[in-house]
C-alpha positions in Angstrom: -30.7 10.2 21.0 -29.2 7.5 23.3 -30.1 7.3 27.0 -26.5 8.4 27.8 -26.8 11.5 25.6 -30.1 12.4 27.0 -28.8 11.9 30.6 -25.9 14.4 29.9 -28.2 16.8 28.1 -30.7 16.8 31.0 -28.2 17.0 33.8 -26.4 19.9 32.1 -29.6 21.9 32.1 -29.3 22.1 35.8 -25.8 23.5 36.1 -26.3 27.1 37.1 -23.0 28.7 35.9 -19.9 28.0 34.0 -17.7 25.2 35.3 -14.8 27.6 34.9 -16.3 30.0 37.4 -16.6 27.4 40.2 -14.3 26.0 42.8 -13.8 22.2 42.9 -16.2 22.0 45.9 -18.8 24.1 44.2 -18.6 22.0 41.1 -19.1 18.8 43.1 -22.1 20.3 44.8 -23.5 21.6 41.5 -23.1 18.2 39.8 -24.8 16.4 42.8 -27.8 18.8 42.6 -28.0 18.6 38.8 -28.1 14.8 39.0 -30.8 15.0 41.7 -33.0 17.3 39.6 -32.5 15.3 36.4 -33.6 12.1 38.2 -36.7 13.9 39.4 -37.4 14.8 35.8 -37.0 11.2 34.6 -39.2 10.0 37.4 -41.9 12.4 36.3 -41.6 11.2 32.7 -41.9 7.6 33.8 -44.9 8.4 36.1 -46.8 10.3 33.4 -46.4 7.6 30.8 -47.2 4.8 33.2 -50.6 6.3 33.6 -51.2 7.0 30.0 -53.5 4.6 28.3 -54.1 6.3 24.9 -51.2 4.6 23.1 -52.2 3.0 19.9 -49.2 0.8 20.1 -49.0 -0.9 23.5 -45.3 -1.6 23.0 -44.6 2.2 22.5 -45.5 2.9 26.1 -43.1 0.1 27.3 -40.3 1.4 25.1 -40.8 5.0 26.3 -40.7 3.9 29.9 -37.7 1.7 29.3 -35.9 4.6 27.6 -36.5 6.9 30.6 -35.4 4.1 33.0 -32.2 3.8 31.0 -31.7 7.6 31.1 -32.1 7.5 34.9 -29.5 4.8 35.2 -27.1 6.8 33.1 -27.7 9.9 35.2 -26.8 7.9 38.3 -23.5 6.9 36.7 -22.5 10.4 35.8 
């Protein structure tokens, strides 16, 4: 899964109802909150893996953190 795909998947999890049931203003508010919550999730993933020292492959941790940083960047651009 690409960072962009993950960003969309994660942000969509925080939309509380169908976009067809919302006014334009409600949709704007819902999208803003979804992005905020998705960024909190990515920050938690980054924080947890930054403290993890049990990786057998030291580059794996760097790649994992970079992936979530890229996801966070994609969420901000939604």
